[in-house]
Structures are given as C-alpha cells and as structure tokens.
C-alpha positions in Angstrom: 0.0 0.0 0.0 1.3 3.4 -0.9 2.0 5.8 2.0 -0.5 8.2 0.4 -3.2 5.6 0.9 -2.4 5.0 4.6 -5.0 6.4 7.0 -3.9 9.7 8.5 -4.2 10.9 12.1 -7.3 13.2 11.9 -5.8 15.5 14.5 -2.6 16.1 12.5 -4.7 16.6 9.4 -6.8 19.2 11.2 -3.6 20.8 12.6 -2.1 21.1 9.1 -5.4 22.5 7.8 -5.7 25.0 10.6 -2.1 26.2 10.1 -2.6 26.6 6.3 -5.7 28.7 7.0 -3.9 30.8 9.6 -1.0 31.4 7.1 -3.4 32.5 4.4 -5.3 34.8 6.7 -2.0 36.3 7.8 -0.7 36.9 4.3 -4.1 38.4 3.1 -4.1 40.9 5.9 -0.5 42.2 5.2 0.0 43.0 1.5 2.4 45.9 2.2 4.6 43.7 4.4 4.6 41.1 1.6 5.7 43.7 -0.9 8.4 45.0 1.3 9.7 41.5 1.7 9.6 40.7 -2.0 11.6 43.9 -2.8 14.1 43.1 0.0 14.7 39.6 -1.4 16.2 41.1 -4.6 19.1 42.5 -2.6 19.3 40.5 0.6 19.4 36.7 1.0 16.1 35.7 2.6 14.9 39.3 2.4 16.3 40.3 5.8 19.5 40.6 7.8 18.6 39.0 11.1 17.7 35.3 11.2 15.5 35.4 14.3 13.1 37.9 12.5 12.7 35.6 9.5 9.6 33.4 9.1 7.3 32.3 6.3 5.4 33.3 4.3 7.1 36.7 5.1 7.8 38.7 8.2 5.6 41.5 9.3 7.3 44.9 8.7 6.9 47.4 11.6 6.9 51.1 11.0 6.4 52.7 14.4 6.4 52.0 18.1 5.2 54.0 21.1 5.1 52.8 24.7 4.3 49.1 24.6 2.6 49.3 21.1 3.9 48.8 17.6 2.3 49.4 14.2 2.9 47.5 11.0 3.2 48.7 7.5 -0.4 47.7 6.8 -1.8 49.9 9.6 -2.4 47.1 12.2 -1.4 47.8 15.8 -0.2 45.3 18.4 0.7 45.0 22.1 4.4 44.4 21.9 5.2 41.3 24.0 8.3 40.5 22.0 10.2 43.3 23.8 12.9 43.1 21.1 13.9 39.7 22.6 14.6 41.4 26.0 16.4 44.4 24.6 13.3 46.6 24.5 12.8 46.7 28.3 12.1 50.5 28.3 9.5 50.5 25.5 9.6 52.5 22.4 9.3 56.1 23.6 10.8 56.5 27.1 11.2 60.2 27.2 14.3 60.3 29.6 16.2 57.9 27.3 15.2 59.8 24.1 16.3 63.1 25.7 19.7 61.6 26.7 20.3 60.3 23.2 19.2 63.6 21.6 21.5 65.6 23.9 24.4 63.3 23.1 23.8 63.7 19.4 23.7 67.5 19.7 27.3 67.3 21.2 28.7 65.3 18.3 28.5 61.6 17.5 31.9 60.2 16.5 34.4 61.8 18.8 37.1 59.0 18.7 37.9 59.5 22.3 37.1 58.4 25.8 34.3 60.2 27.6 33.1 60.6 31.2 29.9 58.7 30.6 31.6 55.4 30.0 33.2 55.4 33.4 29.9 56.5 35.0 28.0 53.8 33.2 30.6 51.1 34.2 30.4 52.2 37.8 26.6 51.8 37.8 26.9 48.2 36.6 29.9 47.2 38.8 27.8 48.4 41.8 24.8 46.2 40.9 26.3 42.8 40.0 28.2 40.8 42.7 30.7 39.2 40.2 31.8 42.4 38.6 34.7 44.4 39.9 35.6 45.8 36.5 34.1 45.6 33.0 34.5 46.7 29.4 31.9 47.6 26.8 31.1 45.9 23.5 28.5 46.4 20.8 26.4 43.3 21.5 26.0 40.3 23.8 27.7 38.2 21.1 30.8 40.3 21.3 30.7 40.3 25.1 30.8 36.5 25.1 33.6 36.4 22.5 35.7 38.7 24.6 34.8 37.0 27.9 36.0 33.7 26.6 39.1 35.3 25.1 39.8 36.8 28.5 39.2 33.5 30.3 41.6 31.7 28.0 44.2 34.4 28.3 43.9 34.5 32.1 44.1 30.7 32.6 46.5 29.9 29.8 44.1 27.1 28.8 42.2 26.7 25.6 39.0 24.6 26.0 35.4 25.8 26.9 32.5 23.8 28.3 29.1 24.9 27.0 25.6 23.3 27.3 23.4 21.7 24.7 20.6 24.1 23.8 22.6 27.1 24.8 22.8 30.3 22.9 25.7 32.8 23.5 25.3 34.9 20.4 25.4 34.5 16.7 28.7 32.7 16.7 28.1 30.5 19.7 24.8 28.7 19.2 24.2 25.0 20.1 20.6 23.9 19.4 19.7 20.4 20.5 19.8 17.8 17.6 21.4 20.2 15.2 25.0 19.8 13.9 27.4 22.5 15.1 26.9 25.5 12.8 29.8 26.6 10.5 29.2 30.1 11.7 30.4 29.2 15.2 33.9 30.3 16.1 36.5 27.5 16.1 37.1 27.4 19.8 37.7 23.9 21.2 34.4 23.1 22.9 33.1 20.4 25.2 29.4 19.9 25.9 27.2 18.7 28.7 23.5 18.5 29.3 21.7 21.5 30.9 20.6 20.9 34.5 22.5 17.5 34.6 24.5 18.0 37.8 26.5 14.7 37.7 27.2 14.9 33.9 28.4 18.5 34.1 30.7 17.9 37.1 32.1 14.8 35.4 32.7 16.8 32.2 34.6 19.6 34.0 36.7 17.1 35.9 37.5 15.1 32.8 38.7 18.3 31.0 40.9 19.1 34.0 43.7 21.6 33.3 42.7 21.9 29.6 39.5 23.8 30.5 39.6 27.5 30.6 36.0 28.3 31.3 32.4 27.0 31.7 29.8 29.3 30.1 26.2 29.0 31.1 22.9 30.9 31.0 21.2 30.9 34.4 18.1 30.5 32.3 18.4 29.3 28.7 16.6 32.0 26.7 16.7 30.9 23.1 16.4 27.3 24.3 12.9 28.0 25.6 13.1 30.0 28.8 14.3 27.0 30.8 15.6 28.0 34.2 18.7 26.4 35.7 18.3 24.8 39.1 20.2 26.4 41.9 21.8 23.0 42.6 23.1 22.8 39.0 24.6 26.3 39.1 26.1 25.7 42.5 27.7 22.5 41.3 29.3 24.4 38.5 30.6 27.0 40.9 32.1 24.4 43.1 33.7 22.2 40.5 35.2 25.1 38.6 36.8 26.3 41.8 38.1 22.8 42.3 39.7 22.6 38.8 40.8 26.2 38.2 38.5 26.9 35.3 36.5 30.2 35.3 32.7 30.2 35.6 31.0 32.6 33.2 27.4 33.5 33.6 25.8 34.7 30.4 23.3 37.2 31.8 22.7 39.0 28.5 19.0 38.2 29.0 18.7 37.2 32.7 20.2 40.3 34.2 16.8 41.9 34.0 15.5 39.4 36.7 16.7 41.4 39.6 18.7 44.5 40.5 21.8 42.3 40.5 20.6 39.7 38.0 20.0 36.1 38.6 23.4 35.7 40.3 22.2 38.0 43.1 18.8 36.4 43.3 20.3 32.9 43.5 23.3 33.9 45.7 25.8 32.3 43.3 28.8 34.5 42.1 30.6 33.5 38.9 34.1 34.7 38.0 32.8 36.6 35.0 29.5 37.8 33.6 28.4 38.9 30.2 25.7 41.5 29.5 23.8 42.9 26.5 20.3 43.7 25.3 18.4 46.4 27.3 21.1 48.1 29.4 21.8 51.0 27.0 18.1 51.8 26.8 17.6 50.1 23.4 20.9 51.3 21.9 23.5 48.9 20.7 25.2 47.4 23.8 27.2 44.6 25.3 29.6 44.3 28.2 31.7 41.7 30.0 33.2 41.9 33.5 34.4 40.0 36.4 37.0 39.7 39.1 39.6 42.4 39.1 42.5 40.0 38.6 40.8 38.4 35.6 39.9 41.7 33.9 43.5 42.9 34.4 44.5 40.9 31.3 42.9 43.8 29.4 44.6 46.6 31.4 46.6 48.7 28.9 48.8 50.0 31.8 50.3 46.5 32.0 52.9 45.1 29.5 51.5 42.5 27.2 47.8 43.4 27.9 45.3 41.6 25.6 43.9 44.0 23.0 40.1 44.7 22.8 39.1 46.8 19.9 35.7 48.1 18.7 35.0 51.4 17.0 31.6 51.7 18.7 32.3 50.1 22.1 31.9 53.4 23.9 29.7 55.2 21.4 28.2 58.3 22.9 24.6 57.3 22.3 24.8 54.0 24.2 26.9 55.5 27.0 24.5 58.4 27.5 21.4 56.2 27.3 22.9 53.6 29.6 23.6 56.1 32.4 19.9 57.1 32.4 18.5 53.6 31.8 20.4 51.9 34.6 21.1 54.9 36.8 17.6 56.5 36.9 14.9 54.2 35.5 15.6 50.5 36.1 16.3 50.6 39.9 15.6 47.9 42.4 12.0 48.7 42.8 11.4 48.6 39.0 13.3 45.4 38.7 11.3 43.7 41.5 7.9 45.0 40.1 8.7 43.7 36.7 9.8 40.3 38.1 6.5 40.0 40.0 4.4 41.0 37.1 6.0 38.3 34.9 5.6 35.6 37.6 1.9 36.4 37.9 1.4 36.4 34.1 3.1 33.0 33.7 1.0 31.6 36.5 -2.2 32.9 35.0 -1.4 31.6 31.5 -0.6 28.1 32.9 -3.8 28.1 34.9 -5.7 28.7 31.6 -3.8 25.9 29.8 -4.6 23.5 32.7 -8.3 24.6 32.7 -8.7 23.6 29.0 -6.8 20.4 29.4 -4.3 21.0 26.6 -0.7 20.0 26.5 0.6 23.5 26.5 2.3 25.3 29.3 4.8 28.2 29.8 8.2 28.0 31.4 10.4 31.0 32.5 11.4 33.3 35.2 10.1 36.7 35.9 9.4 38.8 32.8 10.4 36.1 30.3 8.3 33.1 29.4 8.0 30.6 26.5 5.2 28.2 25.6 5.8 24.4 25.2 3.5 21.9 23.6 4.5 18.8 25.6 4.0 17.7 29.1 6.1 19.2 31.8 8.2 19.7 33.8 10.8 20.8 31.3 14.2 21.1 32.7 16.4 20.8 29.6 16.1 21.8 25.9 14.9 19.4 23.3 14.3 18.9 19.6 10.7 19.7 18.8 8.6 17.3 16.8 7.0 18.4 13.6 3.6 18.7 15.3 5.1 20.8 18.1 6.5 23.2 15.6 3.1 23.4 13.9 1.4 24.2 17.2 4.0 26.8 18.0 3.5 28.4 14.6 -0.3 28.3 15.0 0.0 30.0 18.3 2.2 32.7 16.8 -0.2 33.5 14.0 -3.3 33.4 16.3 -1.6 35.9 18.7 -0.8 38.2 15.8 -4.5 38.0 14.7 -5.4 38.9 18.3 -3.1 41.9 18.2 -0.3 40.4 20.2 3.3 40.7 18.8 5.7 38.1 20.3 8.6 36.1 19.1 8.1 33.6 16.4 9.2 30.8 18.9 6.5 32.2 21.3 8.8 33.9 23.7 7.4 36.8 25.7 9.7 39.5 27.2 7.7 42.1 29.1 8.6 45.7 28.8 8.3 48.3 31.6 5.3 50.1 29.9 3.3 46.8 29.8 0.4 47.2 32.3 -1.7 44.8 34.3 -4.5 45.4 31.8 -2.2 44.4 29.0 -1.3 41.2 30.8 -5.0 40.4 31.3 -5.5 41.0 27.6 -2.8 38.4 26.8 -4.2 35.9 29.2 -7.6 36.3 27.5 -5.9 35.7 24.1 -4.2 32.5 25.4 -7.6 31.3 26.8 -9.2 32.0 23.4 -6.4 30.1 21.7 -6.8 27.1 24.0 -10.5 27.0 23.6 -10.6 27.5 19.8 -7.6 25.2 19.0 -8.2 22.5 21.6 -9.2 19.9 18.9 -5.8 20.2 17.3 -3.7 20.4 20.4 -2.4 17.3 22.0 -4.6 16.3 25.0 -2.9 16.7 28.4 
C-alpha cells in the first residue's frame, strides 16, 4: 500500500489545515509587508538581515512604536510582548532615554575619544552585580561572550570551553539540540554537557581538567525555551570550577533583568565573569563583559602584554548616555522587582488557563520572560521539537498576531516596563481563546 493511501491521524490533518488557513489569513491581511519582503529579497538573501526575524510566508514589517505598542506597514497595531527579545525593556518612547540620546547627538556623535559617561556607566553596573569588579563595553552580547571567553583563555592559559546543549551565547556560539554544530560558530575547542544535569556537568569539568579555561552557562536558557537552571546545578558548576581552576562565566545577557543584580544575586551564586547585553543601554547597541579584578586585568593597557580589545563603537556616545539614564535613573531595584513579580503572575495565569482547558501547553520561564511548550512538563532541559510541536507553536504565533499580540516567532514573551496589568490580562484572555478554539488540534494533556 502506498504511504499516500495510509490512514492519517485526523488530529494532525486538522492541525495542518488550521495552520494553512492561519498562514493564508496572515498573508491576506498584510499586502504591504509582503511587498516590502519581496523587494528586499532582490538585494538581501532571505529578504532580511537577522535570522530570528525571518519566518514564512514573510515577516511583518513594523513602521512605528510607542510605549508598549507597535504598528505594522499595513496599519495594524499590536501589544508588543516580544520586547525586542529582551532588549526593549524600556519600551519605544521612554522620554528620559530619548532626551539623553538627543542631547548626546547634539554634542557630536563620533568623537574618537574616551568620555566621562563610559566610566559613569561602568560604575553603575559594577555596583549592581556581585561578580563584577571591573568591566569593558562591546556592541552586543555576542561580542561580550567572545571577549569574555578570550579573557578567560588568556587569564588561565588554557584553551577549551565547556558549554551546554541548547545554549545560545550569540550568533557565533549557538548550540541547538539535535542540530549539527553550525559553521558560523567560532572555532574554539568546545566540550558539551546537558543542561541541569549536575552529575554529567561535574564529570565533564573534571574530565577536561587543566585543559578547561571556562564553563559558560545561561542561568536560564533564553533561546532554548526560557528553561531555568536549578540552583543545585549552578552551585555544582561554581564548586567544580573552583576545584579545577576553570573560570565560571554567567551569560546574563537576558537574565540580568530578573533582579537588581541579575539572577546571580537572586540565587546567591557568584561567577568569575558575567556577560551582558540587550536592554542596558536603553535600546541602543550594547554589550559588556566583566568579572574579578585580577581576571579583567588581562585587558589593562597599563600592564605590559595586555590583551587587545578593539571596537570602534564600544563606547559610542549614544549608548553611554542612554545607559547612564536607563540603569542609573529608571531600572532601579523597585522597578526590577515589580517587573519580576508581574512576569511571575502572568506566567502563573497563563498556565492556569492551559490547565483549565486540558491541553498539553504550558509556559516556562522566570520573571518577565516566558515561553510556551507543547508537551507535558516539567521541562528542565532543551529538546528537539517534533513536527507537530513546531506546527502548534507556529499556529500560536499567527493566532496571537491575529489577536493583536506581537511576540517572538518561537513564542517567547519578554515584558517591557510600559506593559500594564491590563495588557497582561489581555494576553491571558488571548491565550484562553487560543486554548478553547484550538483544543481539537492540540495534544490532550
């Protein structure tokens, strides 16, 4: 019998049909975005320049943002729950940040010199994060991780790095589960262990011994699905790296928003180095890496043989000015705790809705970041999604757009400070509508 003649799972057939219908409705409602994409494809492979923003049939083109709202090229407006993948913490029109950037521009943009603001900004961050005695700025979290690993290798005199399957440390350090190592990754000697596997990670560090320069880990895997590390896991990494002389690097590019001093302060675990990025410069280009004074000394130009660290825009005046305001005036301890609490309440409400409707869908995360999964929990490690799971995730994305909710294609939500309780209630209602309407094509719990 031909495979085409074999009986099909009606649920999968219905899921495919629902997704086809959702794609068609999406495309019909966005002719201008379609035209923008078609024109861009003539001069850009894939029609864009940032992989995470690519999806089929074409990405929605946004033309304006204000507060926690964005408007697309076809005149539709959305509640922005993507939050620029955590970089948009302050929303699209925070007056204090805009004023700081405009004032910096009025004084001249490319000065090719140091400025007072970079020391001021650095002092603000050093005062917040327990692991950071000193730091240096970069243009992105990707660059921050590159330089932190370079610093760790220079400080220890060792070459290898231990990372975790499912981790993401920037465009050149990405390790999705079940996918071959990407040719875009930098050729650093790497070892791998499973996330949240205490015994396996400890064994891997000990096996590497004096070859291992650093262990790099996200206290919550962001791109991997907002999967939090257990405290036991992170503490085991702290203990075993001290034992073997490797440096422990926390990639807090995303998770630093989860407290005044990041997740390291909330958990009470202090790494040797920390990397930052995303929101800290108020939405301007930003990255930073820092750590213990003796480690960061490898970059001290006053010392013979210091490691170089270049970057034309590392201390650009826009990011430095915006960062001083963003981290010095706006995102204080009270704001960080309020955002964390709002996110915790939102995730709890969404999970209650999923349980009420008896669907195999739930959200993982910490604080203001959350991600849906379409399989039973608990989920403690990243995984390779099935074809059906990917279809459910895509259907959720399109249904949320239809409901006026803009979030990441993978479903991730990253709350911005302008998002209100009423906005959160609106999202919960949209999740409930999705669960009720799509229950026939979602796997039963």
